[in-house]
Structures are given as C-alpha cells and as structure tokens.
C-alpha atoms as one frame of an Amber mdcrd trajectory, in Angstrom:
protein
 112.106  72.439   0.768 111.277  75.470   2.865 113.070  78.656   1.952 115.474
  80.213   4.497 113.435  83.424   4.504 110.291  81.458   5.396 112.116  79.641
   8.201 113.375  82.922   9.595 109.871  84.373   9.404 108.339  81.357  11.178
 110.916  81.640  13.978 110.301  85.385  14.203 106.524  84.787  14.242 106.877
  82.358  17.115 109.005  84.908  19.029 107.065  88.082  18.188 103.547  86.772
  17.489 102.041  88.820  20.323 103.437  91.973  18.714 101.634  91.115  15.449
  98.385  90.269  17.227  98.552  93.477  19.251  99.125  95.487  16.068  96.123
  93.808  14.385  93.902  94.424  17.411  94.895  98.070  17.659  94.322  98.675
  13.939  90.878  97.012  13.971  89.970  98.921  17.137  90.963 102.253  15.655
  88.973 101.568  12.477  85.953 100.620  14.561  86.199 103.766  16.670  86.454
 105.848  13.506  83.453 104.088  12.001  81.138 104.643  15.009  81.973 108.328
  15.247  79.036 110.637  14.498  78.849 112.253  11.080  80.939 115.415  11.172
  79.415 118.723  10.272  80.188 119.977   6.782  83.170 122.274   6.530  82.747
 125.427   4.402  85.711 126.999   2.720  85.548 130.748   2.103  87.693 131.838
  -0.861  88.804 135.414  -1.619  91.244 137.043  -4.014  94.009 139.585  -3.415
  95.568 141.518  -6.306  98.826 143.415  -6.586  98.359 147.187  -6.420 100.037
 149.073  -9.222 102.273 152.004  -8.141 100.630 155.423  -8.450 102.321 158.599
  -9.681 105.134 159.330  -7.230 107.981 161.829  -7.005 110.484 160.040  -4.745
 112.948 157.505  -6.142 112.881 155.643  -2.811 109.116 155.215  -3.074 109.476
 153.558  -6.478 112.079 151.163  -5.102 109.947 150.289  -2.063 106.865 149.662
  -4.224 108.873 147.339  -6.471 110.233 145.439  -3.483 106.718 145.242  -2.066
 105.644 143.155  -5.060 107.870 140.333  -3.760 105.295 139.057  -1.273 105.688
 135.555   0.172 103.280 133.179   1.848 105.045 133.560   5.191 104.574 137.342
   5.061 100.807 136.969   4.551 100.497 134.380   7.347 102.665 136.365   9.728
 101.818 136.157  13.409 100.973 139.865  13.506  98.369 139.395  10.744  96.701
 136.538  12.635  96.797 138.417  15.965  95.277 141.532  14.354  92.448 139.450
  12.851  91.879 137.729  16.213  91.593 141.085  17.987  89.030 142.328  15.453
  86.988 139.130  15.822  86.961 139.485  19.622  85.786 143.114  19.292  82.786
 142.070  17.151  79.263 142.988  18.492  78.462 139.414  19.549  81.521 139.464
  21.808  80.603 142.740  23.528  77.314 141.488  24.963  78.945 139.711  27.873
  80.734 141.009  30.923  83.979 142.911  30.606  86.854 140.509  29.932  89.962
 140.857  32.003  93.257 141.542  30.321  94.712 138.141  31.186  91.684 136.294
  29.852  91.630 138.465  26.720  95.294 137.757  26.004  94.719 134.027  26.438
  91.634 134.114  24.216  93.539 136.017  21.517  96.330 133.440  21.647  93.880
 130.534  21.272  92.035 132.234  18.417  95.351 133.020  16.684  96.325 129.356
  16.791  92.912 128.372  15.405  93.215 130.871  12.546  96.713 129.636  11.676
  95.349 126.095  11.501  92.332 126.831   9.278  93.628 129.562   6.938  95.415
 128.746   3.673  97.091 131.004   1.108  97.769 129.985  -2.499 100.386 132.096
  -4.229 100.450 132.509  -8.034 102.642 130.073  -9.951 104.535 132.947 -11.615
 106.373 135.155  -9.131 106.307 138.963  -9.352 103.449 138.944 -11.878 101.418
 142.170 -11.305  98.357 140.681 -13.023  98.339 137.489 -10.918  95.941 136.900
  -8.008  96.562 135.542  -4.507  93.874 133.184  -3.198  92.994 133.246   0.528
  91.046 130.256   1.913  89.470 129.813   5.343  87.451 126.780   6.473  84.784
 126.732   9.179  81.577 124.859   9.979  79.639 128.155   9.882  79.363 129.574
   6.351  78.843 133.211   7.367  81.610 133.060   9.917  83.984 131.569   7.360
  83.292 134.454   4.944  83.590 137.061   7.673  86.860 135.692   9.064  88.312
 135.408   5.554  87.402 139.044   4.828  89.028 140.218   8.082  92.160 138.202
   7.298  92.389 139.721   3.800  91.995 143.224   5.242  94.795 142.521   7.727
  96.995 141.201   4.927  96.468 144.419   2.928  97.266 146.516   6.012 100.301
 144.366   6.750 101.587 144.972   3.219 101.432 148.719   3.747 103.067 148.389
   7.177 105.925 146.348   5.697 106.546 148.954   2.995 106.534 151.905   5.395
 108.570 149.950   7.970 111.293 149.529   5.382 111.382 153.298   4.903 111.445
 153.951   8.626 114.197 151.369   9.047 116.127 153.143   6.289 115.710 156.480
   8.086 116.812 154.920  11.382 119.883 153.351   9.789 120.850 156.624   8.067
 120.455 158.613  11.303 122.448 155.949  13.093 125.370 156.145  10.662 125.233
 159.881   9.947 126.999 161.068  13.173 129.915 158.721  12.537 130.236 159.853
   8.907 130.064 163.495  10.007 132.737 162.914  12.629 134.996 161.169  10.103
 134.534 164.078   7.661 135.465 166.608  10.347 138.540 164.585  11.375 139.729
 164.261   7.765 139.296 168.012   7.212 141.239 168.745  10.399 144.070 166.443
   9.260 144.276 168.252   5.898 144.253 171.640   7.602 146.984 170.647  10.086
 149.146 169.191   7.321 148.846 172.322   5.205 149.791 174.493   8.169 152.883
 172.345   8.798 154.105 171.720   5.243 152.536 174.519   3.180 155.637 176.725
   3.477 157.930 174.085   1.953 155.434 173.266  -0.777 154.963 176.955  -1.686
 158.725 177.496  -1.642 159.154 174.678  -4.138 156.256 175.894  -6.255 157.548
 179.542  -6.289 161.163 178.548  -7.116 162.689 179.871  -3.882 164.075 176.507
  -2.883 165.748 175.766  -6.266 167.245 179.295  -6.252 168.749 178.657  -2.824
 170.308 175.415  -4.113 171.787 177.300  -7.094 173.215 180.016  -4.819 174.804
 177.358  -2.642 176.457 175.748  -5.667 177.767 179.150  -6.852 179.162 179.909
  -3.376 180.955 176.551  -3.384 182.571 177.365  -6.731 183.805 180.737  -5.427
 185.250 179.154  -2.302 186.982 176.477  -4.352 188.562 179.196  -6.569 189.739
 181.003  -3.447 191.055 177.725  -2.084 192.987 177.136  -5.285 194.662 180.552
  -5.045 195.669 179.928  -1.437 197.105 176.522  -2.320 199.166 178.145  -5.153
 200.645 180.677  -2.715 201.426 177.890  -0.239 203.198 175.855  -2.924 205.244
 178.907  -3.989 206.376 179.647  -0.424 207.203 175.988   0.205 209.388 175.946
  -2.902 211.208 179.135  -1.861 211.753 177.939   1.716 212.363 174.315   0.893
 210.080 173.490   3.811 206.517 172.321   4.132 204.003 173.992   6.461 204.858
 171.889   9.494 208.597 172.291   8.996 208.209 176.037   8.469 206.243 176.271
  11.729 209.003 174.431  13.627 211.838 176.463  12.105 210.066 179.777  12.649
 209.275 178.948  16.272 212.810 177.787  17.067 214.513 180.712  15.253 212.383
 183.269  17.078 213.266 181.915  20.537 216.134 183.952  22.170 217.181 181.144
  24.560 217.752 178.766  21.692 219.800 181.510  19.996 222.027 181.950  23.075
 222.509 178.176  23.362 223.498 178.017  19.737 226.108 180.741  20.257 227.541
 178.959  23.301 227.631 175.612  21.489 229.334 177.262  18.498 231.942 178.794
  20.837 232.655 175.407  22.458 232.978 173.735  19.078 235.508 176.385  18.014
 237.598 175.833  21.149 237.473 172.055  20.692 238.604 172.372  17.122 241.653
 174.430  18.177 242.583 172.187  21.104 242.202 168.949  19.177 244.850 170.056
  16.759 247.409 170.038  19.637 245.863 167.761  22.282 244.438 164.289  22.397
 240.843 163.428  23.252 241.738 162.163  26.709 243.125 165.556  27.694 241.196
 166.928  30.675 240.465 170.235  28.993 239.035 168.552  25.936 236.969 166.217
  28.106 235.663 169.234  30.047 234.683 171.078  26.872 232.944 167.950  25.506
 230.900 167.635  28.695 229.915 171.317  28.492 228.868 170.847  24.863 226.758
 167.810  25.800 225.105 169.804  28.576 224.315 172.629  26.146 222.923 170.039
  23.650 220.620 168.633  26.328 219.465 172.163  27.249 218.870 172.846  23.567
 216.743 169.706  23.208 214.802 170.533  26.388 214.162 174.077  25.173 213.033
 172.756  21.791 210.543 170.474  23.556 209.252 173.411  25.612 208.889 175.677
  22.558 207.198 173.090  20.282 205.319 171.020  22.898 202.455 173.404  23.529
 199.760 172.918  26.210 202.132 170.855  28.344 202.538 168.129  25.721 206.171
 167.292  25.003 207.332 167.571  21.403 209.312 164.675  19.898 213.024 164.922
  20.774 215.425 165.705  17.966 219.209 165.757  17.840 221.021 168.955  18.753
 222.429 169.275  15.263 218.948 169.074  13.753 217.637 171.691  16.182 220.483
 174.028  15.273 219.660 173.601  11.581 215.898 174.204  12.134 216.556 177.298
  14.247 218.945 178.907  11.746 216.346 180.993   9.819 217.264 184.576   9.117
 214.621 187.343   9.596 213.579 187.287   5.900 213.031 183.539   5.888 211.200
 183.813   9.214 208.786 186.272   7.565 208.219 183.838   4.676 207.565 181.026
   7.191 205.022 183.195   9.020 203.263 183.938   5.691 203.191 180.205   4.870
 201.630 179.394   8.264 199.036 182.145   7.821 198.083 180.860   4.358 197.672
 177.321   5.764 195.319 178.676   8.411 193.341 180.568   5.741 193.176 177.371
   3.638 191.666 175.418   6.537 189.093 178.171   7.098 188.046 178.082   3.442
 187.783 174.259   3.551 185.467 174.463   6.580 183.358 177.026   4.744 183.098
 174.677   1.751 181.953 171.824   4.030 179.330 174.062   5.636 177.985 175.213
   2.269 177.922 171.585   1.028 175.947 170.527   4.099 173.502 173.369   3.526
 173.120 172.326  -0.107 172.450 168.703   0.882 169.741 169.807   3.344 168.137
 171.978   0.656 168.256 169.115  -1.820 166.723 166.735   0.749 163.884 169.169
   1.333 163.458 169.546  -2.413 163.350 165.735  -2.854 160.545 165.389  -0.245
 158.394 168.017  -1.944 156.664 165.471  -4.301 155.805 163.196  -1.348 154.416
 166.143   0.551 152.368 167.178  -2.443 151.084 163.579  -2.840 150.189 163.422
   0.858 148.353 166.737   0.524 146.499 165.407  -2.540 145.657 162.157  -0.716
 144.218 164.013   2.259 142.261 166.252  -0.077 140.928 163.149  -1.865 139.847
 161.589   1.443 138.038 164.791   2.313 136.302 164.585  -1.074 135.232 160.980
  -0.508 133.916 161.689   2.982 132.109 164.762   1.719 130.523 162.781  -1.144
 129.323 160.073   1.274 127.970 162.708   3.641 126.076 164.443   0.840 124.720
 161.120  -0.447 123.418 160.137   3.006 121.811 163.546   3.470 120.106 163.191
   0.091 118.924 159.647   0.896 117.583 160.817   4.264 115.548 163.611   2.703
 114.275 161.261  -0.017 113.262 158.584   2.517 111.418 161.109   4.702 109.503
 162.308   1.645 108.725 158.713   0.581 106.978 157.873   3.868 104.012 160.029
   2.873 103.842 158.547  -0.662 104.159 154.814   0.153 101.027 152.637   0.046
 100.380 148.912   0.406 101.276 146.423  -2.327  97.958 144.497  -2.146  94.275
 145.222  -2.587  91.132 143.083  -2.265  90.129 141.964  -5.758  87.255 139.643
  -4.761  85.443 139.297  -1.435  85.310 135.799   0.130  82.590 133.389  -1.012
  81.751 129.796   0.016  80.481 126.768  -1.967  78.032 124.052  -0.876  79.538
 120.905   0.763  78.101 117.348   0.655  78.742 115.062   3.636  79.412 111.303
   3.344  78.558 108.543   5.858  81.206 105.811   6.473  79.957 102.177   6.875
  81.036 100.130   9.926  81.652  96.791   8.079  83.724  98.475   5.416  85.880
 100.296   8.002  86.381  97.096  10.025  87.376  95.160   6.899  89.821  97.845
   5.859  91.208  98.024   9.411  91.657  94.229   9.563  93.467  94.136   6.236
  95.765  96.996   7.214  96.350  95.366  10.623  97.387  92.075   8.997  99.836
  93.908   6.754 101.294  95.974   9.594 101.556  93.043  12.031 103.151  90.718
   9.502 105.572  93.423   8.363 106.521  94.294  11.933 107.225  90.637  12.777
 109.345  90.263   9.654 111.264  93.493  10.432 111.994  92.417  14.021 113.230
  89.066  12.771 115.557  90.697  10.248 116.963  93.199  12.745 117.754  90.539
  15.353 121.453  89.891  14.746 122.720  89.347  18.314 123.354  86.230  20.361
 121.079  86.216  23.394 122.616  83.224  25.218 126.077  81.849  25.704 125.005
  78.545  24.187 124.340  80.345  20.892 127.793  81.904  21.014 129.350  78.506
  21.725 127.464  76.934  18.823 128.602  79.695  16.469 132.230  79.274  17.549
 132.008  75.507  17.227 130.654  75.939  13.699 133.766  77.974  12.879 135.955
  75.307  14.594 137.210  77.763  17.193 138.284  76.217  20.504 136.380  77.338
  23.618 139.005  78.135  26.265 136.540  79.172  28.948 133.040  80.306  29.827
 133.167  83.230  32.269 130.196  84.185  34.426 128.563  87.579  34.544 129.557
  89.548  37.649 126.765  90.089  40.162 128.778  90.936  43.331 131.850  93.111
  42.927 135.203  92.513  44.605 136.542  95.954  43.572 134.559  98.189  45.914
 133.937 101.652  44.506 136.120 101.051  41.446 135.213 101.713  37.821 135.578
  98.109  36.584 134.610  94.930  38.511 137.928  93.133  38.872 138.604  90.276
  41.291 141.050  91.904  43.698 139.905  89.810  46.652 142.029  86.683  47.126
 138.855  84.726  48.033 136.825  85.987  45.090 134.592  83.244  43.643 135.291
  84.530  40.111 139.000  83.668  40.257 138.129  79.978  39.869 136.860  80.531
  36.310 139.926  82.535  35.304 142.203  79.946  36.903 140.471  77.334  34.741
 141.054  79.575  31.697 144.745  79.875  32.609 145.039  76.089  32.934 143.441
  75.587  29.518 146.005  77.957  28.010 148.862  75.913  29.480 147.614  72.764
  27.711 147.580  74.366  24.232 150.322  73.022  21.917 153.649  71.478  22.777
 155.201  74.711  24.014 153.588  76.558  26.946 151.833  79.784  26.052 153.653
  82.677  27.693 152.382  85.855  25.988 148.679  86.033  25.025 146.707  88.846
  23.397 143.005  89.413  24.112 140.772  91.085  21.528 137.148  91.005  20.415
 135.096  91.492  17.281 133.546  94.759  18.520 133.634  97.026  21.539 131.858
  96.456  24.873 132.407  92.677  24.825 134.541  92.523  28.005 138.064  92.017
  26.630 139.635  94.530  29.065 137.623  93.065  31.946 138.775  89.545  31.036
 142.412  90.625  30.581 142.545  92.219  34.036 141.007  89.235  35.813 143.124
  86.704  33.874 146.279  88.571  34.929 145.095  88.684  38.561 144.325  84.940
  38.518 147.786  84.178  37.122 149.448  86.359  39.777 147.400  84.692  42.551
 148.684  81.315  41.359 152.266  82.429  42.037 153.264  83.333  38.503 155.224
  86.501  37.899 152.574  88.118  35.686 152.598  91.283  33.563 149.492  93.034
  32.204 150.107  95.306  29.160 147.451  97.864  28.268 148.011  98.000  24.491
 144.814  99.882  23.660 146.348 103.281  22.794 143.059 104.662  21.450 141.264
 105.195  24.769 142.044 106.150  28.358 143.800 103.780  30.730 141.838 101.780
  33.338 144.844 101.320  35.619 143.177 103.277  38.413 141.141 100.122  39.079
 144.375  98.653  40.471 144.919 101.759  42.625 147.831 102.991  40.497 148.114
 106.607  39.443 148.442 107.436  35.746 151.737 108.998  34.618 150.751 112.264
  32.835 154.128 112.466  31.018 153.745 109.090  29.285 151.603 110.536  26.485
 154.149 113.291  25.782 156.948 110.954  24.632 155.413 107.468  24.193 158.502
 105.999  22.460 160.719 107.066  25.342 158.084 105.698  27.737 158.080 102.229
  26.150 161.830 102.329  25.506 162.664 102.363  29.242 161.183  99.253  30.855
 162.195 100.359  34.334 159.908 103.385  34.022 156.846 101.909  32.309 156.476
  98.695  34.395 154.487  99.363  37.613 153.968  97.066  40.605 150.349  96.481
  41.687 150.192  97.135  45.438 147.226  94.899  46.341 148.103  91.828  44.243
 151.374  90.000  44.785 153.405  89.021  41.668 151.302  91.309  39.449 152.891
  94.033  37.347 151.332  96.285  34.755 152.397  98.586  31.892 149.700 101.298
  31.810 148.556 102.808  28.555 149.611 106.453  28.005 146.034 107.161  26.943
 144.749 108.256  23.562 147.600 108.709  21.041 146.993 110.170  17.559 149.708
 107.933  16.035 148.880 104.718  17.894 149.767 102.427  14.970 153.214 104.026
  14.607 153.966 103.481  18.304 152.896  99.811  18.155 155.066  99.213  15.067
 158.124 100.918  16.576 161.379  99.188  17.490 160.883 100.261  21.109 157.687
  98.219  21.328 159.366  95.190  19.722 162.262  95.339  22.206 159.761  95.763
  25.053 157.988  92.498  24.175 161.301  90.693  23.806 162.417  91.938  27.228
 159.191  91.121  29.127 159.107  87.618  27.632 162.387  86.885  29.455 161.502
  88.723  32.659 157.981  87.396  33.400 156.303  83.985  33.601 153.038  85.072
  31.977 152.125  88.216  29.970 148.548  89.339  29.176 148.081  91.958  26.427
 144.831  93.961  26.190 144.274  95.283  22.629 141.468  97.160  20.812 138.613
  95.440  19.026 139.175  94.130  15.476 136.316  96.229  14.082 137.909  99.455
  15.333 141.515  99.110  14.081 144.282  96.642  13.186 146.296  97.139  16.395
 145.630  93.575  17.549 146.984  92.156  14.269 150.026  94.447  14.586 150.855
  93.136  18.081 150.110  89.462  17.390 153.602  88.607  16.002 155.091  89.633
  19.381 152.826  87.146  21.244 152.181  83.392  21.288 148.641  83.830  19.973
 145.317  85.615  20.259 142.181  84.990  22.314 138.840  86.148  20.881 136.355
  87.441  23.498 132.584  87.205  22.888 129.663  88.253  25.068 125.957  87.338
  24.860 123.703  90.317  24.342 126.484  92.354  22.733 128.206  90.155  20.136
 126.696  90.270  16.655 126.696  87.037  14.707 127.913  88.721  11.524 130.844
  90.445  13.231 131.866  87.303  15.156 131.783  85.241  11.972 133.818  87.835
  10.088 136.426  88.030  12.863 136.760  84.223  13.066 137.144  83.958   9.281
 139.784  86.656   9.304 141.847  84.883  11.986 141.428  81.376  10.536 141.556
  81.952   6.780 145.218  80.790   6.358 145.706  78.819   9.512 146.426  75.567
   7.649 149.420  76.879   5.748 152.596  76.743   7.785 154.373  79.310   5.629
 151.654  81.935   5.978 151.935  84.837   8.348 148.291  84.855   9.458 147.606
  85.463  13.164 147.492  82.420  15.421 144.096  82.071  17.118 144.450  80.141
  20.387 140.728  80.055  20.973 137.830  82.062  22.322 136.264  82.813  25.681
 132.612  83.582  26.329 132.248  86.447  28.780 129.146  87.374  30.792 127.494
  83.932  30.732 124.523  83.198  32.990 126.120  80.326  34.905 126.084  79.584
  38.606 128.792  81.022  40.881 129.712  79.617  44.323 130.174  82.290  47.006
 132.208  81.163  50.043 132.006  82.979  53.373 132.397  82.283  57.049 129.017
  80.542  57.519 128.354  78.286  54.564 128.878  77.847  50.821 126.009  79.077
  48.636 125.581  78.446  44.919 123.842  81.361  43.211 122.664  81.716  39.635
 122.983  84.929  37.637 120.953  87.861  38.972 120.590  86.495  42.518 122.170
  88.646  45.229 123.494  86.939  48.337 122.883  89.487  51.112 124.766  87.331
  53.607 127.855  87.501  51.420 127.480  91.238  51.229 127.181  91.475  55.016
 130.326  89.336  55.501 132.264  91.450  52.988 131.062  94.647  54.682 132.179
  93.376  58.083 135.660  92.604  56.711 136.035  95.978  54.959 134.160  98.564
  57.047 135.574 101.491  55.020 134.139 100.209  51.692 130.650  99.444  50.414
 129.767  96.597  48.118 128.221  97.614  44.818 126.256  95.574  42.314 126.806
  95.708  38.602 124.821  93.689  36.052 127.269  93.694  33.147 130.981  94.273
  32.702 131.117  97.078  30.146 134.769  96.673  29.238
C-alpha cells in the first residue's frame, strides 16, 4: 500500500517535474562552469600587529581620562571609512601612480572611491579575545594576488589606523572644548541673573530684615502694646466718670443730651410757661364749670395748640441736619426740658466725657491696627530670610558650576598638547606562501548532479506541501460533497461588468446575463425544507471569497423577480459597499449604532435603480461590533424586517475573522457558505463545514443551520444577449459586440472588465 506522502509527492512530481528538471540542469551547469574556469592566482595574506600604547607621564587629568577611553578600540573604529579613504589616497600618491598624466579631480575622486571599496572588501581585523587588555595585540590582515603590494597596503592601513586613533583622542578633547564654550555663555548669563535677583531682593527687603535682626521691630510692637494699656486705663477712668454722672442725673448719655438741648432752648421754655398758665386756668374753671363750657373748650384748644408747637419745636431742636426727631408727648417733652442750670452743667459734662470716650476708643483701634501690621511684618521676616538664603544658595550653585566649567576648559586646552594615539605598530606586515589546487571536471559535475537532484526533489516536495488551494470549481464541489454539504448554485466569474465605473461588479442591468444564475440560486433556496426560506445569511470560510458580491447580486435577482427584498450589510468590521447601489453613506450612523438600528424608518434605504430592493447599510467599522449584533435593537430589527419583506439577504463577515455570522444565525432561517476557486483553502473550508455540521443531527442542539453552499467565480459559460444575436462565451472571452451595444445604450458610461470579484 502506497503511503499518502508518496502519493502526494508523485502528484506533485507530475505537476512540477519541469521545475525539478530545471533545477537539476542549472545546478549541473553551474558546477560545470566552475570546473572549466582557469586556475585562480594564489592570494597572499599580509599580516601585521598593532599594540596598545601605554600612557606617558602627563599632568592633565583630562589627558589621563582620554587615554583610558582610547584603549576601548573597536573593529568598526579601525575599519572606519576615513581610515580606508586615507589609505586609498596614499596609495594613489605612490611613485608608480605619478608617472602618468595629471588626473582630473573627478576621476581622482572616483578612483579613490573604487579603491576604498576594494580595501574594505580585502582587509580584515582580528581583535583580542580579552577586551581592554593593554598587553594584547590587534591583528590586521590584507589579501592580494601581489605579495609586495599586500604587505605595502597592509602597512599603510596600519599607519592610518594609528593616526586615526590619535585623531579620535584629540577630537574628543576638541569636542569637549566646543561643548564647554557652547554652554559657558548660558551658565554665565544664569549666574549674572541669579546675582541680580539676590541684589534686587536685598535692596527691597533688607530694611525689614535688618530691623528684625537689630530689635527695632520688636521694640515697636512692645511700645504699641504699652500705648494700648495706657489708653485702656484712660478709657476706664472716663467710663467711671460717665457712670457717676449718669447716677447723679438719673439719665444716660442720650437722655442727658436730649434734656440738656430741650432745657437750653428759650422757645420751649416760653411754651412751657404758657402751657402751665393754661393748665392753671383750666383747673380753676373746672371747679365751677363743666367741660362743655365754651371757655373751657377754648382753653383746651389753646393748650392742644401749644402742645403741638412744643412737639414741633422739640423735633426742630433734636432733629439736626433736617432729619426729624421722633415725636414725643407734650408731657414727656416738658419733663425732659425741666433741667435746672446745675443739672444742665452736669449733662454737658456727661456729653463731653462720652465724646472723649469715643476718641480714646478710636485711638485704641488705631494702635491695635498698627500693632497687627507690625506683627505681620515680624511674622514674614523668617520667610524673607529663607528667600534671601535660597537666592544666595542659587548664586553659590551657579558660581560653583561656572568655576567647574572654567577649570574643565583650561584642563582640556592643556590636554590637547599632551594627548597621543592609543595604538602603535608592534610588527610590520608579512606574508606566507600559498599553494593552489586544481579542481577536476568529473568530480565537479558529479557533485553538481547530486546537489541538483537533492534541490530539485526538495523543491517539488515543498511546492506539493504548500499547495493547499482549490484551483477548479469541480474540486470545491467534490470537497463539499465529501462533507455532505448541498450545492445551492455554481456562479460564474464576471468578465463583463453591468455596474459601470462602480467598485464592485453587481448586476444592476435588468438584462444582465448573470441574473439567471442568481435566479436559479433563489429558486433552489425556495425548495429547501417544508417552510420557505425567508431570511438567509451569507458567509465564507475566509475573506476574499465573494460573499458580499454574491449577497448583493442575490438580493438584486430577488428584487427583479418581484419580491420585496431587503439587503442587510451585517459586516460591522469594514466599510460599507452601499455606494455601488448609488446610495450615500450616513456619516452619523457610526456615532450611535444602537439608535441607528433601533429606528427602522431611518436605517432602511430604497435603492433607486432597482425596483423592490431595499438595503440597510453598515455604519462602517465599529470597535464593539459583537455588542451591537447581540443587542436587543438588532433582535427587534430582524423580527420587524421578517414581517415587512418577502426575502431578506444578510451579508456577514468570514468565519475565520470573527463569530459575527454565528451570532446572527439565530435571527435567520439558515446560513449559506460561499467558496471560490483560487482563494478557498481546503483546510479552512473543511474546518468551516465541520463547525457548521457537527451537531446538525440533534434536534435539541443549538448549532447553526447550514442551508448549503455556493461556488463563486466558476469558469462556466455565460450567455450574453443583445440586439443582434445570442452569444455563448466561456470565462476570459470578451464579447466586443456586447460592449459596443452596452456603450450605445449608455453613452455617459464606459464598460470595464474585471477578472475576479474581490468581495
């Protein structure tokens, strides 16, 4: 029984045998060409030694540091482009090069470049195994067919390497000097600015700081406290006098002011006398006469008039500045204005003491405010001293950095004269004798044939192993039949497009010859099961197998047959292709996708060029596509469209990319698997079929229902109908007459050809 590997190899050998034979022929030919080549000239290798130079007696610390760093020499430093160019220039200036005519600058530059490349190819440097070992040696090798030239070139290269070492060391010093001079102006400017800040701060705050340090400010606070105590003692004495006078008068300060003012007014005194006279007359008359007597009534009216005048005069005396004083009864006014001269004097003294008390209180408030200001200034003294110390510290830091850079600059300038190279020539280049060998033609041909057989056989086996695609639709059909998957339709590859100028070749033309195949697919779907299929979902094992292309054309074919058809773009992980149907994309759909799918009146769009065709465009790429597909809005959308439309086609992503198709399958009547020759891998198709059919026999399982599969892009004949005749064309043939007829019907558009539907 032949092994499966052997069978695969025999099939691969039959398919790729010319590749193996070509590989064998090329290998044998190359070996023969190598064998008949003339014997090459012997190659001499000149070998020289470089040693690390020990530092001499030096006086600069920078020189010591540079010499130590110079010991860390690498292979790239020795084979630097400048070393090779310097050696090339010296070789071109040798006596044998000066015998000819004067070389132009352009030719010299080109010759130097070529010689530099040759030196880089033939020179080799072997570094010591132990890094930074002063006693170790560096080996320099150069190979050339001329022994003397090899030794000479190697010696020139070693000399350039020694010179390059010294240049590197001194360049470090010069770079240090340049960097210091570059930074020094900025450091100097910062030092000057910091010194100016300290000087300005001391000019502004030095007086307060010195006052605190000398004790002037604390003494002023003490004096303020003592002055407050004196004023409070004085205030206490004044308050004692006020209390004594109030007790003697039986009046407070305000009452004393009112009584004194009213008693001193002569008009109020006259009114009091007149009122007293009227009261005396009334008292006499009332003993003999009744109240209704005209004389008594007249005297009462006069008394009331005098009372009103007394109240008006009291308001004028006590109002002040045109403001009316509160009205009091006439009896109260007469009592308040009844002070004798002695009591009036006491009232005046009481008012004067009250005024003096208020003055002393204002003085106390002023002294307290002054004390608070002094204490505030005293409290800020530590912060001012800290700020002064901080500025002084910054000046110290800047000054230390400035001094350090000045010292480093002087040291680096002195080190330039002391620095030497880190390498020296320990041994001049020498060459050894070389023996040449002659290769035999039969041996080379035999070796070439053996290697060719191995390479050819291995290449055939590799090509056979890497071939995992189906290259014909019959192979795809056989693979699906092996998995017991029903074939719903075989769709041809598009060679003439109905969608002129559009991104995807969809059959928009009512007379498109491709609609016949999709109509046949639609009829096959109607015959599946006892219940007609109303909502179908198209997916594929991998991308680029034509699921979107098939979904669009299936929806168009259904709409052309008179069915109210809806196409749902459910691939939320890439951009929408709805522009192929001449519908603009809604830019706001991706902002709120749940609101978009929740309102069916907004998301469903009518296709203008195809009657009975509606579409729900995809919002485009969504970061949470799975969450949107699993939402209640999407579930209600599928329930609603199932009742509104006769046929619904759902375009979903490939199974290898995500599980969106499996998420949407419960909302549909089943899935259709799309395959395409030249793109579908056998392993991925088998895995997808097993995944969709693994529990199909169990009625209680929730596995997806696979309706069948369609083969897209098959090389089958397509009949093109036009005004003249009906022509049957195989795949790849272009009917120019059909193109001319289409162009005459649509003069504004141009027909385009496309070999494969990429979606």
